[in-house]
C-alpha positions, 0 to 999 in steps of 0.5 A: 500499499502507498505510504504518505509522507506526514508532518507533526504540527508540534514538537515538544508537547505531550501529544505531539510526542505521543504522535511522534512516537506512533509515526515511528513504525507506522505502515501507512505514514512516514514521519518526514517533517515536524513543525514547532513554535519559535521556541523550538524552531531551528532545533534538531528534533532529537535534542528536544527533551523527551518527556514521555514515560516510554523510551524515545523511539528512533525518529528521523534526524529532523530539524523543526520547521517554524510554524510562522514561517511564511514559506511553510507551506511550500517547504512542506510541499517540497518534502512531498507532505500530504498528510499533517497531524495537528497537535497544536493549541487551538489558538495556533491551529487556526489559521495554520490548519486552514492554510495547510488543508487549503494547499492540499495537504490532508489535516487531521486535528487534536486541537479544537479550532474547527471542531463542529465546524460545518463541513469539517468531520468530527469523527469517532470511527467506531461511532460516526464514521459516515460523518467523514463524508464531509472531509473534502467539503469546498476542497478543505481536507481537514477532519478533527478528533473530539475532545478526550473526555467524550471517547469513554462516553460516546462509545458505549452510548453509541451502542446503546443508541443504535440498539434502543434509542437514547432520550437522556445522558447524565455523565461525571468524568474523572480525568487524568493530569495528562489531559492538561499536558505536560504542564501537570505531568511534570509538576510535583505539586500536581502529582502530589494532589496539589491541583485544581480539580475543576476543568473550565469549559470541559463539561460543555464541550463533552456535551455539545460534542456528544450530540454532535456524534450522535447526529445524522448526516444529511445532504442540501443546504445548511440551516441558517444558524446551524453553525456555532457562533465561534464558526460562522467565520468559516461557514463557507466551508460547506454552504451545500453539501453533507451536513450533520444534524445533531441528536435530540438528546438531553445531556448533562455532564460534570467533570473534575481532574483526579491526581492520576497521570493517564486515563479518563474514567466517567460514570454515566446513567443513560435513559433508553427509548426502548426497554431493555434487559441486563443481557440485552445490553451486555449483547449490545455492548459486545456486538458493537464495533467497527466495520471490516474494513476500519478493522484493517487500520493499524490503530483499530482496537480488536474490539471496540468495547471490552467488558469487565466487572469493574473498571480499574484504571491502572489494570485497564489503561492499555486496553487493545480491545482484547486484553490488557497489556502491561507495559507496552511499546506504543510506538510498535503496538498501536492497538494498545490503548485503543480499546474503551473499557466498560464495567459496573453495568446495572439496570436501575430499570428497564429504561435506565442503564448505569455503568462506568468506562475508561479509555487512555486519554493521550493515546485514544482520546488524543494521538492514537484517536487523530491517527485513526481518522487519517487511517480511516481516510486512507482505506476510504482513499480520501487522501491526496495522492503522494507524488 
């Protein structure tokens, strides 16, 4: 299969280094460039401190390019770059992601700058793969991964929605320090528990993204006012084409930070539209999965949902869809950390399900989930041709 030359937007951040790690041995994408801020631009990639727990893999001898260079697009074109993985803050992602996607580079973003922008797919491959039909709206090949907190909620809720319909979701989260990047992971005070528990804006983002990914696509002109106010300046992405109509589900979310390095755990209560038994809910979870085509993706977990009696963030962190690897090498084992673990499943009544779920926030919720989008686009032949 054809390999694509890829650039990582981000040189020293946690998600950027996770992405570099995943590209070290990827069978479809080659790490050919890294772009950083003025602080890291011009620096040899190998000289930038590696702060992940795993050993730095053998990466190409690259010099970090400057994100602010007016000639950046031309530099990347000269290197034959066709795919970009964006692991930079949202304020930097806009306009850089738009500039690259306008120039014919397929951009897969972990940033929030264009999430829910009409014409830009916001996709979890085992929840709403059909939303990728928005990928090349108005010749902008740009797709976004969701907020990391959404993954352990959306995957099991999507399974329930497909089987029984869902009318309401109540969720509480316990989110790891790494969700805030290296700023907390490397902070001794935070590791000792002295950190804010509140995560401003997190609950609102999670709720609105949930009803978006559970929504249906429709063909036609965008309804007036359908895009969020923050995206109206980019509304021309998709004046006519495939649009997403958000699901009509009542969602209430609360989020807090806990003293754990990795792993976001959620506790959910879901109201169904049709009555179900506990056995039927178990079957619903175990049968939910990826299409045969998506299962061929290197980052695809063997199964979408792994059921356990009770979730243990330490034991279940690196779920791969079948088991729970101990000390995996994420640069080689691309499935490790991509599974969603669901446990403590109870029926409060025939119309109400309660459960807990866990996913690795910097793998499935960030770098791995973003790469999974690129892999979906690859097998669906949506990527630019490699020259």
